[in-house]
Each structure stands twice: as C-alpha cells, then as structure tokens.
C-alpha positions in Angstrom: 95.2 -28.4 71.0 95.4 -28.8 74.8 93.2 -31.8 74.6 95.3 -33.4 71.9 98.4 -33.1 74.1 96.5 -34.6 77.0 95.2 -37.4 74.9 98.7 -38.3 73.6 100.0 -38.1 77.2 97.3 -40.5 78.3 98.0 -42.9 75.5 101.6 -42.9 76.5 100.6 -44.4 79.9 98.5 -47.2 78.4 101.2 -49.9 78.6 101.7 -49.1 82.4 97.9 -49.1 82.9 97.5 -52.4 81.1 100.4 -53.9 83.0 99.0 -52.7 86.3 95.5 -54.0 85.5 96.9 -57.4 84.7 98.6 -57.5 88.1 95.5 -56.4 89.9 92.9 -58.3 88.0 94.8 -61.1 86.4 92.3 -63.7 87.4 89.4 -61.8 85.8 88.2 -62.1 82.2 89.8 -60.2 79.4 86.7 -58.1 79.0 86.7 -57.2 82.7 90.3 -56.2 82.5 89.7 -54.1 79.4 86.8 -52.3 81.0 89.1 -51.5 84.0 91.8 -50.2 81.7 89.3 -48.1 79.8 88.1 -46.6 83.1 91.6 -45.8 84.3 92.6 -44.4 80.9 89.4 -42.3 80.6 90.1 -40.8 84.0 93.7 -40.1 83.1 92.8 -38.4 79.9 89.8 -36.6 81.4 87.2 -37.9 79.0 84.2 -36.7 81.1 85.6 -33.1 81.1 86.4 -33.3 77.4 82.8 -34.4 76.6 81.3 -31.6 78.7 83.5 -29.0 77.1 82.6 -30.4 73.6 86.2 -31.4 72.8 84.8 -34.9 72.3 81.7 -34.9 70.2 80.9 -38.7 70.3 82.0 -40.3 73.5 80.9 -43.8 72.4 83.2 -43.7 69.3 86.0 -42.1 71.4 85.8 -45.0 73.9 85.6 -47.5 71.1 88.8 -46.1 69.7 90.5 -46.1 73.1 89.4 -49.7 73.5 91.1 -50.5 70.2 94.3 -48.9 71.4 94.2 -50.9 74.6 93.6 -54.1 72.6 96.7 -53.2 70.6 98.8 -52.7 73.7 97.6 -56.1 75.0 98.4 -57.7 71.7 101.9 -56.3 71.8 102.4 -57.5 75.3 101.2 -61.0 74.5 103.6 -61.2 71.5 106.6 -60.1 73.6 108.8 -61.8 76.1 106.7 -60.1 78.8 104.0 -62.8 78.2 106.6 -65.6 78.1 107.8 -64.9 81.7 104.5 -66.0 83.3 
C-alpha cells in the first residue's frame, strides 16, 4: 500500500511536470517532451526502486500506462485556456 500512495502522489504532480517540461523543452518534439516527462515522473514515483522491490512486476507496461496518463494531461492542457494563451 505504501507504493500505491506514492504512485497517486506522483500522478498528482503530473500537470506540474508536463507544464515544466513544456517550458523547458517547448521547441522539442512531442515525443521528446513525453520522454522527459516520463523520466521526471518515474524518478518522482521511484519506479526503479519499485521494480527492484517487486512492487512493479512489468516495468514496460507500467511505463506504458504512465505514458497514457501523461498523454491525458497534455490533452487536457491542449483543450483548456492554458493552450490558448500562447
């Protein structure tokens, strides 16, 4: 259960991570920005520790799911007034 709490806390920071990545890497491709966001989010959640302690059984599927959450955050941002201010 400790990992679940850590995962939910990490997901709560995804909008801030995505916004920060956009500011830092705005000129890069969408895939580059997504990979950077995945890297930051994975570090925040502690994915490598969770894999080594067997809390994550399939890291590829976990990262795929995390990527889908990041895509959702980007989609929400792009549909909001946040995207219109640029």
